N, C-alpha and C positions, 0 to 999 in steps of 0.2 A: 377591613384591612387596607391601609393606605398604600397606594402604588407610588413608587419614587421614580420619577422620570430621569433617564440618564443625562438629560440636559439641565436638570434642576440646579446643579452647582454652577454650571456655566451661566445660567440666567441670573443667579444671585451675584456672581462676579461681575456680570455686565451692568448690574444696577449699582453695585458698590464702587466700581472703578470710576465712573463718571462723577459720582458723588464726592469721592476723595479728590478728584481733579478739580471739581468746582470749589471745594473748601480750600485747597492749596492756592488756586487762582484768586479766590476772594481774599485770602490772607495777604497775598502779594499785592493786590490792588489797594489794600488798606495802607501799605507803605508807600504808595505812589503819590502822584501829584493831586492836589485838591481840585484840579481842573477836570478830573474824571467824572463824567455825568453818570447818574444811576442807570441810565439805559444800557450803557456798555457793561457796567458791573453786574447787572441782573442776568446776563447771559455769558458767563465766563467760558463756556465750552460750546460756542456756537457751531463749531465745525465738526467734521467727521471724527469718529473714534479711530484708534489705531487698528481695530479689527476691520474697519472698512477702508483703510488707506495706509499709506506708507508711514505717516507720522500723525500725531495729534496736534492740533493748533489750539492753544489755550488763550482765552481772552483776546481774540483778534479785533483790531479796530483800525480806523482810518482817520487821519487828521482832516477835518473839514476844510475846504478851500473853495473859493469862488472861481479861480482860474489858475493857469500855469501848472505848477508842480505841487504834489503832496506825497504822502507816504503811508504805507500800511505797516502795522506792527502786531506783535503778539509773541507767544512763546511756542517754539517748535519742540515737540516732545518725541524722542525716539526710544520706544520701549524694546526695539529689536536688538539682536546680538551683533549686528554689523553697522558700521557708520553709514549714514545716508547723506547725499549731497543734493541740494536744491540748485539746479542750473538755470532756471528761468521761472518767470511768472507772467501771467496775462490777466487782463480784465477788459471789459467792453468799453470803458470810459476813457482809456488812455494807453499808449504804449508804456511798457514797464522795463525797468532794469533792477538788478540786485546791486545795492549800494552798501558802502561801509564808511565809517568816519575813522580817520587816522591822522596822526600827527605828521606834519611836514613843515620843516623850518620853524618850529615852535608854534605853529598854528594848526588848529583842528580843521581838517578839510574833508570834503565828501568826494568819493570816487567810486567807480564801478568795482564790484567785488570780484576780483580775478579768481577763477577756479570754482566759483559758486559758494554757497553757504553750507558748511559741513555740520551735521548734527551727529555727534559721537554716539556710539552704541550705549544704550541704557543711560541716556543723558538728555539735557535740554539745551536749547540755544535761543537766547532772547533776541527778538527784533524790537528795537526801542529807539526813541529819539536820542541822538548822540552816539548811536552804535549802528549795527547792521540793520537794514530796513529794506522794504520792497518799495521802490520809487516809481510813482506814477509821473510820467515825464511831461505830458501835455494834455491837460484835461479837455475833453470835448464838451463837457457841461459842468456846472458847479456841483460840488459834493457837499451837501448840506448836512448839518447835525441831524442824526436820526436816519439818514439814508443807509440802506443795506447794499453793499457791493459784493458781487461774486468774483472770486479769483480762482485761477488754476495754477498750481505749482507743477513744474516739470522737474523730474529727478534724473540723475546721471544714468540710471538704468533704463530710461525711456518711459517709466511709469509717470502718471499724472494724478493729481488729487485736487479736488475742488474744496473751497471753504468760503464762508460768508463772513463779512466783517461790517460792523456798524460804524458810521462816521460820528465823530464827536469833536467839539472845539478843543483846541489845545494850544496854550501859549508858553509852555515850559521852555526854558533855555532861549527864549526869543528866537526860535528857529524860523527860517523863511525859505520855503521851497519855491523860489521865484524863477521866472524864465532866465535863461543863461546858465543852466545846469547847476542851480543851487546857489548862485550868488545872491547875497542879501539885497532886497529891494531898497532903494534910497530912503523910503519912508519908514523902514524898519530899522531898529537899533539892535543888531546882533551883538552879543557880548564877544570880546576878543577871543575867549576860549572856545566859542562855538561858531566861529565864522564858517558859513556854509559854502565857501568858495571851493571849486573843484580842484583836485590835485592834477597837475599836468606833467 
């Protein structure tokens, strides 16, 4: 006679949920830029699951850069019943800030995200080029494609959560995270809609 473990259904759910998250992330990646390398796509759920942390981070990645500024992206998933607010982020290779892109005087500008990044209950929040992102302000060393960087998120309730993201090259929207808090480098041709100058 077969004995059924009281944890059997939980174990099956633990296997099914990451699989579903991976399929959703893979589907979303298929709609993205052709600049996405297979290394990042092959591990869409690199970070901790919701059971082990405050949120799930799907498809985390970092824009490769030799120096200056760059940014980390991904999708924050809040499966809980209350809103969650990210108030800070840290990594060993650079000081960090939470940033957003917003319109100012008809130009898209980058600025600090006041009040943090809110992930609504039972919802997701995308960190993406041209939107909210985790800004690495002054790289201590180059971040090369294929590098794995560890990050720690801090939440409004004082909890923290770590995740790992893989660096990849990305040239979409002609973005340039250059010294000067995001102002385009003279050698880069940022499009008018995506000028990365900071709001003041």
